[in-house]
N, C-alpha and C positions, 0 to 999 in steps of 0.2 A: 180778589185774592189771586190775581195774576202773579205767577212766580212763587207762590207758596209751596214749600217743599214738605213732603210727608214721608217719613221713613218707609222703605219697602215693606209691604205686608201689613202695614198699620192702617186701621180704619177702612172705610168704604173705598177710598181712593186706592189704598194698597191692594185691596181685594180685586178691584177692576184691573190694576196693572198685572197682578199675578194671574188672573183668569183670562185676561185679554178680551173681555166682553163687557157690554154695557149693562146697567141695572136701573130699575125704577123702584123707589121707596115711597109709597103713598103716605106712610105715617112713620116718621123717623123715631118717635118715642118708643115704638115697638121694635126698633132695629138695634141689635147689639153692636153692629159694626160702625154705627154712627158716632162721630167724634163731636162732643158738645163744643169743642174749641172753635168749630166753624162759626158758631153764632158770635163768638167774641171777635173773630177777625172780620166777619162780614158786617157786624153790628146790625144784623137782621135776625128776626125770629124765624127759625127754620122748622117747618112742619112736614114738608114733602121735599124729595130730592131725586134728581135723575143724573146719572153719570155715564159717560161714554169714553172709551180709550181713544187717544189720538195716535194714529199709526203713521210711520214714515219708513218706507223701504222694508216693510215687514216687521218692524219692531215698534213697541209702544214707547213713545217719547214724552207722553204727558196725559193729562186727564181733563176732560171738559165736564164741568158740573153746573147744573141749574138748580137753584133752591127757590122754595115758595113758602110764604107764611101761612098758606091754607092747606090743610090736610086733604089728601086724595086728589090733588090738582094735576098729578102726572099719571099718564097711562102708557100703553104700548106705543101709541102713535107719537107721543112725546119723545119716546126713546128713539124711534125712527128718525125724527127730526134732528135729535141730538147726534145720532150716528152720522147723518149726512153732513151736519155742520163740522163734526170732528174730522171727517174725511177731508173736507176742504181746508180745515185748519192745518192738518198734517202736511198736505201738499204745499200750502203757503209757507209753513215753517221750513220745510225742506228746501224750497226754492230760495228762501231768504238766507238760509245757511250756506247753500251752494254759491249764491251771489256774493256773500261776504267772503267766502274762501277764495272765490275767483278774483275779487277785488284785491285781496291780500296778495295773491299770487302775482297779479299784474303789477302791484306796487313793488314786490320783491324783484320781479324781472326788470322793471324800469330802473330800480336802483342798481342792479347788477349791470344793466345795459349802459348806464351812464358812468359807472365806476370802473368798467373794464379797462385793462391796460392795452387791450387790442382795439383797433378800429372796427366798429360794427355798423352795418347798414341794414335797414329793413326795406324790402321792396315788395311790390305786388308780383303776380306771375308774368306780367309783361316786362318786368325789369325796372319799372319806374320807382325811384327812390322815395320812400315815404318818411323815413326817420334816419337820423345819423347821430351817433354819440360824439362826445367831445374829442375822442382820439381820432375819429374819422375826419373831423374838421381840421384837427391839427396836422395830420399826415398829408392830407390832400391839398391843404391851402385854400380850399373853398369854404365859404360860410355855410351854415346849416341850410339857409334859404336857397343858396345857389345849388347845393347838393340835391335839394328836393325838387329842383327843376330839371334834374338830369336823370339818365338811366344808368344802371350798373355797367352796361356796355360802354358808356362814355368814359368810365374810370379805368377799366382794364379789359383785356381780351378774354372773352369767355372760352371755356374748354367744353365744346359740344360733345366730345367723346365721353367725358366724365358725367355730364349732366343729362345726356340723351337729347336727341334733336328736338323733342317736344317736352323736355323736362320731365319725362316719364319716370326717370330714376328718382328724382326729388319728390314727385307726387306719391311715389310708393313709400315715402318716409325715410329714405336712406340719406345718410350724410356723405357728401363727396368733397374731396380736396384735391387741389392741383396747384402748380406754381404758375405765376403770371407776373406782370409788372403793372403797378399803379401809375397812371399818368397824372401827375400833380398839376396844380394851376400854374406853377412856375415852369412847367415843361420838363420836369425831371421824371425819369422812369425809376420807380422804386420797386425792387424785387419783393414780392409778397407770396405767402402761402395762403391760398384761399380755402376756407371751409364754408360750405353752403348747405343749408338744411331747411326743412319745412318747420315753421313755428306757428303757434297760436298767439297772436298779438292783438290785444284790445278787441277780442271776439271775432277776429278775422284770421283766415288761414293764409299766411304770408311766407316770404323767404327771408332767412337771416344769413347775412354774408359777413364772415369774420375775415378781415384782411390783415394777416400777421406780417409785420415787417421782418424780412429775413436778410436784410442788408449785411449784418454782421456774419451770419452763417455763410452767405455767399463769399464774403471776403476771406473767411477761414478756409472755405473750399478752394478758393483760388490760391491761397498760400500753400495748401497741401499739394495741389496740382503742380505748382512751381517747384516745390521741394522734390516731388516725385520725378519731375522732368530733370531737375538738376542732378539728382542721385543717378538717374539712368545715364544721362549724357556725360557727366563728369567721371563716373566710375567705370563705364563700359570699356573704354579704350585701355585705361591702366589695368583693369582686370584681365582683359584679353592678353595683354603683354605678360602678366604674371603667369597665366595658364600656359602660354607658349614657352616661357622660360622654364617652368616646372617640367613640361614635357621634354625639353632639351636636356635638362639636368638628369632626368631618369635614364637617358641613353649614354651618359658619360661612363666610360669603362670602370674607373675606380669606384664610382658610386654604385655601379651595378653589382659589385661584389660585396658591398656593405649592407648587411641586413638592416641595421639601424637607420642608415641613410635612406634606404628604400621605404622603410616604415614612415619616416618623417615626411618624405616626398608624397607618399600615398595620402597621409592625413592632410597635407597642404593642398594637394590636387582635389581631394574630396571637399574640403572646406571652400575652395575657390569655386567649384562647380555649384555648391549650394548657394553661394552669394550670387553667382550668375543666374541661377533659377529665380532667386528673389527679385533681382533687377528686371529680368524678363517678365515676371508676373506683374510687377508694378507698371511696366510699360503696357502690358496687355490690358490691365484694369483700366488705365486711362483711355486706351484705344477703343476698347469695347464699350465703355461708358459713353463715349462720344458717338456711338452708333456705327463705327466702322465694321465691315463684315469680316468673318474669319478668312484668313489668307489661303495658303495653298493646302488643299485637302488631297488625300490619297486613299486608295483602298489598301487596307492592311489588316493582318490577323491580330485580333485582340491579344492573343497569347504573346506576340512579339513585344507589344507595349508593356504588358504585365511583367515580362521577363526583364526588360530594361529597368522598370520601376523597382522591382525586387532587388536587382543588382545595386541600385543606388541606395536603397534603404537597409540592405543586409548588414553593413558594418554597425549601424545604429542599433539594430535588433540584437546582434551578437553581443554588443557591449552591455545590453540590458538583459542578456540571457533569455531573449524572447524567441519564440518560433514563428516564422512566417509560413503560412499555409495557403497554397493555391487550390481552390475548389472549382476551377474552370471545367465545364463540360468538354468532352472529347472533340466534338465538332460544333463549331459556331461559324456563321457567315462572317465575311470580312466587314469591318466598320469603315465608314467613309468620313475621315476626320483629319484635322491638322495634327499630325502625329506628335510633334514636339509639345504642343499645347496640352494634349490629353495625357501624355506621359507625365508632364508636370502636375496635372490634376491628380493623377494616381499617387505620385510621390508625395504631394501635399497631404492627401488623405491618409496615406500609410504612415507618414511622419507623425501626424496628429494622433493616429491610433497608437503608435508606439509610445509617444510621450505620455498618454493617459493610461496606458496599460502597465500594471505593476511589473516589476522584475520577475522573470520566470513565466510571464503570461504568454498569451497567444494572440496573434493578429492574423485574420483570415480574409482572403479575397475570393469572391465567387461571381458568377454571372449566369444569366439565363436569357433565352430568346423570348421576346414579348412582341409579337407581330412584326412591324418594320423596325423594331428597336431592340437593342441588347441592353438589358438591365444589369448594371455592375454594382456590387455591394462590397463594402469593407467593414468588417466586424471586429471590435475590440472587446476586452472584458475589463474595462476601466470603471470609473465611478458612475458613468452615465451623465446625461444632460437633462436638467429640469425642463419641463414642458414649456415654461414661460420663456426660456432662452432658445428654443429650437428653431425659431424663425430669425431672431436678431443676430445669431452667430454668423450668419451669412452677410451681414452688413459690414461695410468697410470700416476698418479701425475699431472693430468690436472684439473684445476678448472676455472670456469668462473670468470672474473674480474668485478669489480663494487663495489661501496661503500655499496650497500645493499646486495651484494652476501654473502650467508652463508659461514662461515669458514669450512675448512675440509682438509683432506689429499689428496684428489683426487684419492682415491683408490676404492670407492664404485662402480662407474659405470664400471671401468675396471674389477672389480670382477664379476659384473653382466654379462658383455659381455663374459668373459671367461667361466663362469658357464653355460650360455645358449648355447654357441658354443660347450662346452664339451658334452652337451646332443644332439648335432647335430642340434640345433635350430638357430634362428637368433634373433637379437635385434636391434631396431632402434627407432628414435624419429621423431614424426611429430609435427611441431610447426611453428607458425608465430609470429613475435614480437607483444606483446600485446594481443595475443589470447590464452595464456596458452600453455602447452606442453602435448603431449600424448606419453608415452613410451609404445612400443609394443614389445612383445617377443613371441616365439613359443616353445611349449613343445611337445614331442612325446606322442601319446596315446598308451595304451596297446593294443596289437593285439591278 
């Protein structure tokens, strides 16, 4: 009667399941819980019966029954034997189920492994390649057999800083990723993004290496860099000439007496200065991303930089009927910074705050001493920034989406982060939707 199903609570089997304990029935004719259908299914005459629950992980998953055509043939000792057998049966069934699930999981992994659009390699902890999927064969140019004779280090340069000298980072179960170049059989270096993690593969603890081809991304990055360089070099000289010409025009006597002419010149000079800041920021982004250090630093009062930044942003705030508020403490030590770069950081953050603050709102700047650093913050009362976007807004060419979101190139905050980090500081945003945003960054004080 293996596999025979009995409704819960029905008959002797149902009672055993409900009570979770075994039972001995020496004479079934006197037992109301006995189901006569058992004789029909077993095709045996039943006079005595013993039943024990089969447990697995603390739950009853079945019943083990023994029947006998002789009355009084089962006693307490028989129940002990039945209980022991049911315990072994429970363990065996559990292991069989686990094995079946494990086999199914391995099969699913194998299918995903082979069907992945990314090259995937499986290695042992010494780096010896044990398995390679179709994409790994295609991108490397080696056959699967050739790859299995190689180590992962034969294919690309490992990043010891990410993995740890003894792979302790990976042994802890963490996933690491870094950029490298895959050396193909044809001798071509293919740029790749490497993702490496610990996996269980065919009952072994191994390493999985995903080698994502980033050739197209690198090409687009190169185009962006070329475009940035072109913008800077091709626009810098003409813009400098425009600014010089505007300065000269503002000193011509007839124009000095014309209020309208002076207003137009002021707008033109202000717009030219803004373009100049954007071009300088683009150049700084490229320079700082390439690892070049901050240029000339000097000791300067933070209030001087703030005053210059407020002067630059004041017309924009007035146009939007916003108030600019400085909450700087009375006495702060001087900071040791590239003055022009940090001034542009403040202007960028103040401009962003003004753009996202509604008309008639307030933009506030403050600072406090924090050990060897001054912590500067800029607060607006705009719509706030979702938590999911608070890291990525500092990425290059990233802008928040939305019908009311200001337009831009997505370079300003990337420049701010690189500039602050170039000074050894940090920058972050604190915000909740509907509660405005506070951008905070740190600058080194003069020692």
